C-alpha positions in Angstrom: 0.0 0.0 0.0 1.4 3.4 -1.0 1.4 6.3 1.4 -0.4 9.6 0.5 1.8 12.6 1.1 0.9 16.3 1.1 2.7 18.2 -1.7 4.9 20.1 0.7 6.3 16.9 2.3 8.9 14.8 0.3 7.9 11.1 0.4 11.4 9.7 -0.1 12.5 7.9 3.1 9.9 9.6 5.2 8.2 6.6 6.7 10.7 4.6 8.9 10.7 0.8 8.8 8.7 -1.1 11.3 10.4 -2.2 14.5 7.8 -4.9 15.3 9.5 -7.8 17.1 6.8 -10.4 16.6 4.2 -10.4 13.8 0.5 -10.7 14.7 -1.0 -14.2 14.6 -4.3 -15.9 15.3 -5.3 -18.6 17.7 -4.2 -16.9 21.0 -4.8 -18.9 24.1 -4.8 -16.1 26.6 -4.6 -12.8 24.9 -8.0 -11.4 24.0 -9.8 -14.0 26.2 -12.0 -13.2 29.2 -10.3 -13.6 32.5 -10.8 -12.2 36.0 -8.8 -9.1 36.6 -5.6 -9.9 38.5 -5.9 -6.6 40.4 -9.4 -7.2 41.7 -8.9 -9.3 44.8 -6.9 -6.8 46.8 -9.0 -3.9 45.5 -12.4 -5.4 46.2 -11.3 -6.6 49.7 -9.9 -3.2 50.7 -6.3 -4.3 50.7 -5.0 -1.9 48.0 -2.2 0.3 49.5 -2.9 4.0 49.0 -0.9 6.9 50.3 -3.4 7.3 53.2 -2.6 3.7 54.3 1.1 4.4 54.8 2.2 4.7 58.4 5.9 5.1 59.3 7.5 5.3 62.8 7.5 8.8 64.3 5.5 10.0 61.3 4.1 13.5 61.5 1.3 15.1 59.4 1.3 18.3 57.3 -1.3 20.8 56.4 -0.9 23.9 54.2 -2.2 27.4 54.5 -3.4 28.7 51.2 -3.9 32.1 49.8 -7.4 33.7 49.8 -6.2 36.2 47.2 -5.9 35.8 43.5 -3.0 38.1 43.1 -1.1 39.8 45.9 2.4 40.5 47.3 3.2 38.8 50.6 4.3 41.6 52.9 4.5 39.8 56.2 3.9 36.3 57.7 3.7 35.9 61.5 4.0 32.2 62.6 4.6 32.8 66.3 1.2 31.6 67.5 1.2 28.6 65.3 4.7 27.5 66.5 3.5 27.9 70.1 0.6 25.5 69.7 1.1 22.2 71.5 1.9 19.3 69.1 3.4 21.5 66.4 6.9 20.4 65.2 7.5 22.8 62.4 6.1 25.9 60.6 7.7 26.8 57.3 7.1 29.8 55.0 7.9 30.1 51.4 11.0 32.3 52.0 12.3 29.7 54.5 11.6 26.8 52.1 13.4 28.6 49.3 16.7 28.5 51.3 16.7 24.7 51.3 14.7 23.7 48.2 14.9 24.9 44.6 12.2 25.5 42.1 9.8 22.7 41.2 10.3 20.8 38.0 8.7 21.8 34.7 9.0 21.3 31.0 8.4 24.9 29.8 11.1 26.8 28.0 12.0 29.4 29.1 10.7 28.2 32.5 8.2 30.0 34.7 9.7 29.7 38.1 7.5 28.1 40.8 8.2 26.9 44.3 6.4 24.4 46.5 5.5 27.4 48.7 4.8 30.8 47.4 7.7 33.3 47.6 7.1 37.1 47.7 3.7 36.9 45.9 0.7 34.7 45.3 -0.8 34.3 41.8 -4.0 32.4 42.3 -6.5 31.6 45.0 -5.3 28.5 46.8 -1.6 28.9 46.2 0.4 27.5 49.2 1.8 30.2 51.5 3.0 28.2 54.5 3.1 24.7 55.8 2.8 23.2 59.3 4.1 19.8 60.5 2.4 18.5 63.7 1.6 15.3 65.6 -1.7 15.0 63.8 -3.5 16.5 60.8 -6.0 18.1 63.3 -3.3 20.0 65.1 -1.7 21.0 61.8 -5.0 22.4 60.5 -5.5 24.4 63.7 -2.0 25.8 63.5 -2.6 27.0 60.0 -5.5 29.1 61.2 -3.1 30.8 63.7 -0.7 32.0 60.9 -1.2 35.7 60.1 -0.4 36.9 56.6 -0.4 40.5 55.4 -1.0 41.0 51.7 -0.8 43.8 49.3 -3.4 43.3 46.6 -2.4 43.4 42.9 -4.6 43.7 39.8 -6.3 40.4 39.0 -6.4 39.1 35.4 -8.9 36.3 34.6 -9.9 37.1 31.0 -7.4 35.6 28.4 -7.9 38.4 25.9 -7.3 41.0 28.5 -4.2 39.2 29.6 -2.7 39.9 26.1 -2.5 43.6 26.9 -1.7 43.5 30.7 1.0 45.8 31.9 2.6 46.9 35.2 1.4 45.2 38.4 -1.1 43.1 36.4 1.9 41.1 34.9 2.2 37.8 36.8 5.9 37.2 36.1 7.6 40.5 35.4 11.0 38.8 35.3 9.9 37.0 32.0 8.8 40.2 30.2 6.5 43.2 30.2 3.2 41.3 29.5 1.4 38.1 30.3 2.0 36.5 26.9 4.0 33.3 27.5 4.3 32.5 23.8 3.0 33.8 20.5 3.8 32.2 17.2 2.2 31.2 13.9 2.6 27.7 12.4 1.8 27.0 8.8 1.7 23.6 7.1 1.1 23.4 3.4 -0.2 25.9 0.8 -2.8 27.7 3.0 -3.1 30.9 1.0 -3.5 28.9 -2.3 -6.1 26.7 -0.9 -8.2 29.6 0.5 -8.0 31.2 -2.9 -9.5 28.1 -4.5 -12.4 27.9 -2.0 -16.0 28.6 -3.0 -17.0 29.2 0.7 -15.0 30.2 3.7 -16.8 29.3 7.0 -16.0 31.5 10.0 -16.8 30.9 13.6 -15.6 32.1 17.1 -15.6 29.2 19.6 -15.1 29.1 23.3 -14.0 26.1 25.3 -14.1 26.6 29.1 -11.6 25.0 31.5 -12.3 22.0 33.6 -10.6 20.4 36.6 -9.7 16.8 37.6 -11.2 15.6 40.9 -10.3 12.0 41.4 -11.6 10.0 44.3 -8.2 10.1 46.0 -6.3 13.4 46.1 -2.6 13.9 45.5 -0.4 12.8 48.4 3.1 11.8 49.5 4.7 10.3 52.6 8.4 11.3 52.8 11.2 10.2 55.0 14.7 11.7 55.2 17.8 9.9 56.5 20.3 12.6 57.7 23.2 10.1 57.8 23.0 9.1 54.2 21.2 12.2 52.8 18.6 9.9 51.2 14.9 10.5 50.7 12.3 7.7 50.6 8.9 8.7 49.4 5.6 6.9 49.0 3.6 8.6 46.3 0.5 8.1 44.1 2.1 9.7 41.0 1.8 7.8 37.8 4.9 9.5 36.4 7.5 8.6 39.0 10.1 6.7 37.0 10.1 9.5 34.4 10.5 12.6 36.6 11.7 11.3 39.9 15.2 12.7 39.1 13.6 16.1 38.5 12.1 16.0 42.0 15.6 15.1 43.3 17.0 18.2 41.5 14.5 20.4 43.3 15.5 18.9 46.7 19.2 19.3 45.8 20.0 15.6 45.8 21.0 13.2 43.0 18.6 10.6 41.8 20.6 8.0 43.7 19.5 9.7 46.9 15.8 9.6 46.2 13.6 6.5 46.1 10.0 6.9 45.0 7.8 3.9 46.0 4.5 3.7 44.1 1.2 3.4 45.7 -2.2 2.8 44.2 -3.2 5.9 42.1 -6.8 6.2 43.3 -8.1 7.8 40.1 -6.2 10.1 37.7 -7.5 11.0 34.2 -4.2 12.7 33.9 -4.3 14.5 37.2 -1.7 12.2 38.8 0.8 12.5 36.0 2.9 15.3 37.4 2.5 15.4 41.2 5.9 17.0 41.6 4.8 19.8 44.0 3.4 17.4 46.6 6.6 15.3 46.5 8.9 18.3 46.7 6.9 19.8 49.6 6.7 16.6 51.6 10.5 16.0 51.1 11.3 19.6 52.2 9.1 19.3 55.3 10.6 15.9 56.3 14.1 17.1 56.0 13.4 20.3 58.0 11.3 18.5 60.7 13.7 15.6 61.1 11.0 13.0 60.9 8.8 11.3 58.3 5.9 13.5 57.1 2.6 12.6 55.4 1.0 15.2 53.2 -2.3 14.3 51.6 -4.4 17.0 50.0 -8.0 17.4 51.4 -10.7 18.1 48.9 -10.4 21.9 49.3 -6.7 21.6 48.6 -7.3 19.6 45.6 -9.9 22.1 44.2 -8.1 25.3 44.9 -4.5 24.2 44.1 -5.1 21.9 41.2 -2.1 21.7 38.8 -4.1 19.8 36.2 -6.8 22.0 34.9 -8.0 21.2 31.4 -7.7 23.5 28.4 -9.2 27.0 28.5 -9.3 28.3 24.9 -10.8 30.9 22.6 -10.8 30.0 18.9 -11.3 32.2 15.8 -11.6 29.7 12.9 -11.9 29.7 9.2 -12.6 26.6 7.1 -12.1 26.8 3.3 -14.5 24.5 1.3 -15.6 23.8 -2.2 -19.3 24.0 -3.0 -19.7 20.2 -2.9 -18.4 20.1 0.7 -14.8 19.2 0.0 -12.6 20.7 2.8 -9.5 22.4 1.5 -7.8 24.2 4.4 -8.2 25.2 8.1 -6.9 28.5 9.5 -7.4 29.6 13.1 -6.1 31.7 16.0 -6.2 30.1 19.4 -5.8 32.1 22.7 -5.0 29.6 25.4 -5.3 30.5 29.1 -2.6 28.6 30.9 -3.3 30.0 34.4 -0.6 31.3 36.7 2.2 28.9 35.7 3.4 27.0 32.7 4.6 23.6 33.7 4.1 21.8 30.3 4.7 24.8 28.1 2.6 24.6 24.9 2.9 20.8 24.7 -0.9 20.4 24.5 -0.7 22.2 21.1 2.1 19.9 20.0 -0.3 17.1 20.8 -3.1 18.8 18.8 -1.0 19.4 15.7 -0.2 15.7 15.6 -3.8 15.0 14.7 -4.9 18.5 13.6 -7.1 17.4 10.6 -8.8 14.6 12.5 -10.0 11.9 10.1 -10.4 14.3 7.2 -8.4 15.0 4.0 -7.7 18.6 4.7 -4.8 19.8 2.6 -3.2 22.6 4.7 -3.4 24.1 8.1 -2.4 27.4 9.8 -2.4 28.0 13.5 -1.6 31.2 15.3 -1.0 30.3 19.0 -1.2 32.9 21.8 -0.4 31.4 25.2 -1.3 33.7 28.1 -0.9 33.6 31.9 -3.8 34.5 34.2 -4.6 34.4 37.9 -6.0 30.8 37.8 -4.8 27.3 38.6 -2.5 26.1 35.8 -3.2 23.7 33.0 -2.0 20.1 33.2 -2.4 16.7 31.5 -6.1 16.4 32.0 -8.3 14.2 29.7 -6.7 14.4 26.3 -3.9 16.9 26.8 -5.4 19.4 24.4 -6.4 17.1 21.6 -10.0 16.8 22.8 -10.5 20.6 22.3 -9.1 20.4 18.8 -11.4 17.6 17.9 -14.4 19.6 19.3 -13.3 22.7 17.3 -12.9 20.7 14.1 -16.3 19.0 14.5 -18.0 22.4 15.2 -16.5 23.7 12.0 -17.7 20.6 10.1 -21.3 21.2 11.3 -21.0 24.9 10.5 -19.9 24.1 7.0 -22.8 21.7 6.6 -25.2 24.4 7.7 -23.8 27.0 5.3 -23.6 24.6 2.3 -27.0 23.1 3.1 -25.5 19.6 3.2 -26.3 16.7 5.5 -23.7 16.7 8.3 -23.2 12.9 7.8 -22.7 13.2 4.1 -20.2 16.1 4.5 -18.1 13.9 6.8 -18.4 10.8 4.7 -17.2 12.8 1.7 -14.0 14.1 3.4 -12.9 11.0 5.4 -9.5 9.5 4.7 -10.1 6.3 2.7 -8.7 2.9 3.7 -6.5 2.6 0.6 -4.8 5.9 1.5 -3.0 4.6 4.5 -0.4 5.2 5.7 -1.5 8.8 5.5 0.7 11.8 6.2 -1.2 14.9 7.4 -0.1 18.5 6.6 1.8 18.9 9.9 3.9 15.8 9.0 2.5 13.2 11.4 1.7 9.7 10.0 -1.6 7.9 10.4 -0.5 4.3 10.0 -3.9 2.6 9.5 -7.6 2.9 9.7 -11.0 2.4 8.2 -12.9 5.6 9.0 -15.9 5.0 6.6 -16.5 1.6 8.1 -16.5 3.0 11.7 -19.0 5.7 10.7 -21.3 3.2 9.1 -21.2 1.0 12.1 -21.9 3.9 14.4 -24.9 4.9 12.3 -26.2 1.3 12.3 -25.9 1.0 16.1 -27.5 4.4 16.7 -30.4 3.7 14.2 -30.2 7.2 12.8 -33.5 7.0 10.7 -35.4 6.2 13.9 -33.8 9.2 15.7 -34.8 11.5 12.7 -38.3 10.3 13.1 -38.4 11.1 16.8 -36.9 14.5 16.2 -39.6 15.4 13.7 -42.3 14.3 16.1 -40.7 16.3 19.0 -40.5 19.4 16.9 -44.1 19.1 15.9 -44.9 19.2 19.6 -42.8 22.4 20.0 -39.8 20.7 21.7 -36.2 21.4 20.7 -34.5 18.1 19.9 -31.3 17.7 17.9 -29.1 15.0 16.6 -25.3 15.3 16.9 -22.7 13.4 14.8 -19.0 13.5 15.4 -16.1 11.6 13.8 -13.1 12.2 16.0 -9.5 11.0 15.7 -7.7 10.1 18.9 -4.2 8.7 18.5 -2.3 6.7 21.1 1.4 6.6 22.3 2.4 10.3 22.4 5.8 11.5 21.4 8.1 13.3 23.8 8.8 15.9 21.1 5.3 17.4 21.8 6.6 19.0 24.9 9.1 21.2 23.1 8.5 21.0 19.3 6.6 24.3 19.3 9.2 26.2 21.3 11.2 28.8 19.5 14.4 27.6 17.9 16.4 30.1 19.9 15.4 28.4 23.2 13.9 25.0 22.5 14.5 23.7 26.1 14.9 20.1 27.0 14.7 18.5 23.6 14.1 14.9 24.6 13.0 12.6 21.8 11.8 9.4 23.5 9.3 8.3 26.1 10.5 4.9 27.1 8.7 2.1 28.9 10.4 -0.8 30.5 9.9 -4.1 32.3 12.0 -6.7 34.1 11.3 -10.4 33.6 12.8 -13.4 35.3 11.9 -17.0 36.1 12.6 -18.3 39.6 13.7 -21.9 40.3 10.0 -23.0 40.8 9.0 -21.9 37.3 7.1 -18.8 38.4 7.6 -15.9 36.0 8.0 -12.6 37.7 7.2 -9.4 35.8 8.2 -6.0 37.2 6.6 -2.9 35.8 8.3 0.4 35.9 5.0 2.3 36.1 2.5 2.2 38.9 -1.1 0.9 38.8 -3.4 3.7 37.8 -6.6 1.6 37.3 -6.7 0.2 33.8 -5.7 -3.4 34.5 -1.9 -3.3 33.8 -1.3 -6.5 35.8 -4.0 -8.4 33.9 -2.6 -7.2 30.6 0.9 -8.2 31.5 -0.2 -11.6 32.8 -2.0 -12.4 29.5 1.0 -11.5 27.4 3.5 -13.4 29.5 1.2 -16.4 29.7 0.9 -16.4 25.9 4.7 -16.0 25.4 5.6 -18.9 27.6 2.4 -20.9 27.2 1.9 -21.2 31.0 -1.2 -20.8 33.1 -1.7 -17.2 34.2 -1.5 -18.3 37.8 2.3 -18.9 37.2 2.8 -15.2 36.5 3.5 -12.7 39.3 3.3 -8.9 38.5 4.9 -6.3 40.8 5.8 -2.7 40.5 9.3 -1.1 40.7 10.3 1.9 42.7 12.8 4.4 41.2 15.8 2.7 42.7 15.0 -0.7 41.1 13.0 0.3 38.1 14.3 1.3 34.6 13.2 4.5 32.9 9.5 4.3 32.3 7.2 7.1 31.2 4.0 5.7 32.7 0.4 5.8 31.6 -0.9 8.8 29.6 -2.1 9.4 26.1 -3.4 5.8 25.7 0.2 4.7 25.5 0.9 2.2 28.3 -0.6 -1.0 26.9 1.1 -0.5 23.5 4.4 0.3 25.0 4.6 -2.2 27.8 3.4 -5.0 25.6 6.4 -4.3 23.3 8.8 -4.3 26.3 7.3 -7.5 27.7 7.6 -9.3 24.3 11.2 -8.1 23.9 12.2 -9.3 27.4 10.3 -12.6 27.0 12.1 -13.3 23.7 15.5 -13.0 25.4 14.5 -15.2 28.4 13.0 -17.8 26.1 16.1 -18.0 24.0 18.2 -18.7 27.0 15.6 -21.1 28.4 15.5 -23.1 25.2 19.3 -23.4 25.1 19.4 -24.8 28.6 16.5 -27.2 27.8 18.2 -28.3 24.6 21.3 -29.2 26.6 19.3 -31.1 29.2 17.4 -33.1 26.5 20.3 -33.4 24.1 18.2 -31.8 21.4 18.7 -29.0 18.9 17.1 -25.7 20.0 15.2 -25.4 16.7 13.3 -28.7 17.5 12.0 -27.4 20.8 8.7 -25.6 21.6 6.9 -24.2 24.6 3.6 -26.0 25.4 1.4 -26.2 28.5 4.0 -25.0 30.9 6.7 -27.3 29.5 9.5 -27.3 27.0 9.2 -30.3 24.6 10.4 -31.6 21.4 8.2 -30.8 18.4 6.1 -33.7 17.3 7.1 -35.9 20.3 4.5 -35.5 23.0 6.3 -37.4 25.8 9.7 -35.8 25.4 9.4 -32.6 27.5 10.5 -31.0 30.7 8.5 -28.7 33.0 9.5 -25.0 32.9 10.4 -25.0 36.6 12.8 -27.9 36.1 14.7 -26.1 33.4 14.8 -22.9 35.4 16.0 -24.8 38.4 18.8 -26.4 36.4 19.8 -22.9 35.0 19.9 -21.4 38.5 21.6 -24.1 40.5 23.4 -26.4 38.1 25.4 -23.8 36.3 28.6 -25.9 36.3 26.8 -28.7 34.5 26.4 -26.4 31.4 29.1 -26.1 28.8 31.3 -23.1 28.5 30.7 -20.6 25.8 28.6 -17.6 25.0 25.4 -19.6 24.7 25.3 -20.5 28.4 27.1 -17.7 30.1 25.6 -14.5 31.6 26.4 -11.6 29.2 27.2 -8.2 30.5 24.9 -5.3 29.5 27.7 -3.9 27.3 29.4 -6.6 25.3 33.0 -6.5 24.0 34.2 -8.9 21.3 37.1 -10.7 23.0 38.3 -14.0 21.6 39.3 -16.8 24.1 43.0 -17.6 24.4 44.5 -20.5 22.5 45.1 -23.7 24.5 47.8 -26.3 24.2 47.1 -29.8 23.1 46.6 -31.0 26.6 43.9 -28.4 27.3 45.9 -26.8 30.1 47.2 -23.3 30.4 46.5 -20.7 27.8 49.4 -19.9 25.5 50.6 -16.3 25.1 48.5 -14.6 22.4 47.6 -11.1 21.2 44.0 -12.5 20.9 43.7 -11.5 24.6 43.5 -7.9 23.6 40.1 -6.1 22.9 39.3 -5.4 19.3 39.6 -1.6 19.7 43.4 -2.2 20.2 43.9 -0.9 23.7 46.8 -2.5 25.5 45.9 -4.6 28.5 49.3 -5.2 30.1 48.5 -7.7 33.0 45.2 -9.5 32.8 42.1 -7.7 31.4 41.7 -5.4 34.4 43.9 -2.5 33.4 41.5 -1.1 30.7 38.2 0.7 31.1 35.6 -0.9 33.4 33.3 -1.9 30.6 36.2 -3.6 28.8 36.5 -6.1 31.7 33.1 -7.6 31.4 33.4 -10.1 28.6 36.9 -11.5 29.0 37.4 -15.2 28.9 36.3 -16.7 32.3 39.9 -17.5 33.3 41.0 -14.0 32.7 38.3 -12.2 34.6 39.7 -9.6 37.0 38.2 -7.3 39.5 37.5 -8.0 43.2 39.3 -11.0 44.5 37.6 -14.2 45.3 34.3 -13.3 43.7 33.2 -10.5 46.0 31.0 -7.9 44.3 30.2 -10.1 41.3 27.1 -11.6 39.9 26.6 -15.1 41.4 27.3 -17.0 38.1 30.7 -15.3 37.8 31.8 -15.4 41.5 33.3 -18.8 41.2 35.7 -17.8 38.5 38.1 -16.1 40.8 38.5 -19.2 43.0 41.0 -21.9 42.4 39.5 -24.8 40.3 40.6 -27.5 38.0 40.3 -27.3 34.2 39.4 -30.1 31.9 42.9 -31.6 32.0 43.1 -31.7 35.7 45.4 -28.6 36.1 44.9 -26.5 39.1 45.3 -22.7 38.6 44.1 -19.3 39.7 42.1 -17.0 37.4 44.3 -13.9 38.1 47.5 -15.7 37.2 46.7 -16.9 33.7 47.9 -14.0 31.6 50.9 -13.7 29.3 54.1 -13.1 31.3 55.9 -9.8 30.8 58.9 -11.5 29.1 56.5 -13.2 26.7 54.9 -9.9 25.5 56.3 -7.7 22.7 58.6 -5.0 24.0 56.3 -2.2 22.9 53.6 -3.4 25.3 55.7 -3.3 28.4 55.1 0.3 29.4 52.0 0.1 31.6 51.4 3.8 31.2 51.4 3.8 27.4 47.7 3.5 26.6 46.8 4.5 23.0 43.1 5.1 23.9 42.6 8.5 25.5 39.6 7.3 27.5 41.8 4.5 29.0 44.5 7.1 29.7 41.9 9.2 31.5 40.5 6.3 33.5 44.0 5.1 34.5 44.5 8.4 36.4 43.5 7.9 40.0 42.2 4.4 39.4 41.4 3.1 42.9 41.9 -0.5 41.7 45.4 0.4 40.5 46.2 2.0 43.9 44.8 -1.2 45.5 47.1 -3.3 43.3 50.1 -1.2 44.2 49.3 -1.7 47.9 49.0 -5.4 47.4 52.4 -5.4 45.6 54.0 -3.8 48.6 52.3 -6.4 50.8 53.7 -9.2 48.7 57.2 -7.7 48.7 57.1 -7.6 52.5 55.6 -10.9 53.3 55.6 -13.3 50.3 58.6 -12.8 48.1 58.5 -13.2 44.3 60.3 -15.6 42.0 62.4 -14.2 39.2 64.7 -15.9 36.6 68.4 -15.6 36.0 69.7 -14.9 32.5 70.5 -18.6 32.2 66.9 -19.5 32.9 67.3 -20.8 36.5 65.0 -19.5 39.1 66.3 -17.2 41.8 64.8 -15.1 44.6 64.6 -11.4 44.2 64.6 -11.1 48.0 67.5 -13.3 49.0 69.1 -10.2 50.5 67.7 -7.3 52.4 69.2 -5.0 49.7 67.1 -6.6 47.0 63.9 -6.5 49.1 64.5 -2.8 50.0 65.1 -1.9 46.3 61.8 -3.5 45.2 59.9 -2.0 48.1 61.2 1.5 47.2 60.1 1.0 43.6 56.6 -0.1 44.7 56.2 2.8 47.1 57.3 5.3 44.4 54.9 3.8 42.0 52.0 4.0 44.5 52.9 7.7 45.3 53.1 8.6 41.6 49.6 7.1 40.9 48.1 8.9 43.9 49.6 12.2 42.8 48.3 11.6 39.2 44.8 10.8 40.5 44.8 14.0 42.7 45.7 16.1 39.6 43.0 14.5 37.6 40.4 15.1 40.2 41.5 18.7 40.5 41.2 19.2 36.8 37.7 17.7 36.9 36.6 20.0 39.7 38.0 23.0 37.8 36.1 22.0 34.7 32.8 22.2 36.4 33.6 25.2 38.6 33.8 23.4 41.9 36.4 24.3 44.5 
């Protein structure tokens, strides 16, 4: 099928090849079948763990004092009475919080600075002014009422059109500019002027879409604990975005991501409102650190309403639709004034989302959008119910109805005429996005059949004859899934695009324990739409096991990989791909082990009914658990080689050493060196850390005697016997210095600049130098005379002292070199 391209988009190489790992098939045993939801037992019995259920030792409770003004300067805050109340541990103002915590995270560029507590001025009713930590929520609420705040009122801006001309004190963020316009740009896709010149009719309308707010059953909350000794935060949160922005919360708190662990709780309802709960996490962490005890902060319903960070779109449209007399749509041109409220956390990302599906299901040839994003004294917009695309769909359908009215056409016939046809997919819309597949006419016909449109027209006529106003509405909306991260910044100016991330990953971890149970770890929390059931069905299908053998859990930010989480109808699509990819790797390893156990070629094996068996031989099979048990605890019974060893995450092509005819010690060979040509003078441990991961088992270096290694590799540092009965140690089987070419003898001569850099101040090298000194003092070392006979280098005190002095000089030189390297690194980043 050939794609249809607008004339302004070159088709050559535009559509990338598919990355599908497994083609669709029929005859699924578990996918698509009815089964009881895996999540239901704990939810229906009241055992789901929500933020409100978390109780930690010595935990205190927080309440927040919120502004009763829409726009005002904070002149004075008196907290003396609140601090004197019995049971109060801490009272914190915005100015005090600013000294210990930075601005909250956001994706806007340039950013609109916002703190977890207001500093100097408030910009909407309900903005947090001060916080209290007390022994109970009741005491904390009482203390908030004792805080006295003196305000200086400022002009209030609530009309988006008026915000475009605001000046002076009516400007919310004067540091950003002289007005309340956050961004104003025009975007044109395709020959807009030419298409309007061809039009027989230009339909014009002014449309207004009012804002809405998310009110889930459970409000936003966080329980935070701080460990002064380690400087680490542990937080329980109902965010659905934690593995994507947790490190941003750490940045606000002034700690690296390694010092912040976010543990997911049940979401308790979202519709987008739990996507970006960064302020609650930042506030709870700030209070816990300042109070010296765990703190629970859970919004009450008034908090949730007046301080909502996830209001829906609030837009004014001035639209023009160019059409031919027969109803053919040619071009769409509009201005949109978008009211973002007091802050700008996602920038104009909602319009990036809209432009990805701007023509809906219609063949509209060109589009022009003038965007005016303004700031007003209201709660800010967030990722609520469609992230802006729902408003664009509504605008487009209103214009389709208006065109049908002016052209005196049936609304259904006008839509049917302009729908993208099945043979035109993949279809590239004017803004450049690709619609991969669809059958819009068939969907419309099915909807009309189900609705029984003729019957409704009859009822409408009867009602109107009785003087009642009854209408029939038809809408054909396009809603894509799996958003792109480029939406957050693609409409920013090229002079300051901001954080230009290009991917929104999703991840999973999959393992099989020795009993045959398959464990799936999701990097995004449960937000209500059956993620555990979906993951269970896919894994059961992949391994052909009963769903009861699948266990699904959720990762915190310390154990989970990067995961964007639910939003934009993306999670099922993304996590399904991640699970299939992980399952493929595990199955490949499982089949290799089973093939060895049954002395069968891997190509002849299949997964069936919880077992691995030989194709066409019903009785020759082994249970999944038995194969997994063998792989876990009988590792030494497997052959050597890449097919049966644990590979490192980053692989390096290193060939094994040549053996003598007896199968004993490796012979000296340049094959021991990595392919990139770096010199590894003694063993494989002198190169970069990643270069030490795939060396032959007998050359594996690093911590002595297996400490700090993966279990399968720990044994390799211990003495053992090889196939010929020779006993040897892993760290000794390297070419001797006298057996290597002379040009390789200088240990400091490393051709690779990265290796030269890593050698400076290498703690492992310093440790080896110290061990060398120890061996000189206590063990002695054998050397050879010129005639080949062995002699001791320490037969006399003079020889021992000479070697000792050399070892000490070498250690001192390495320490000095490391100190200089660290000093250069600190200077490069401006740290004293």
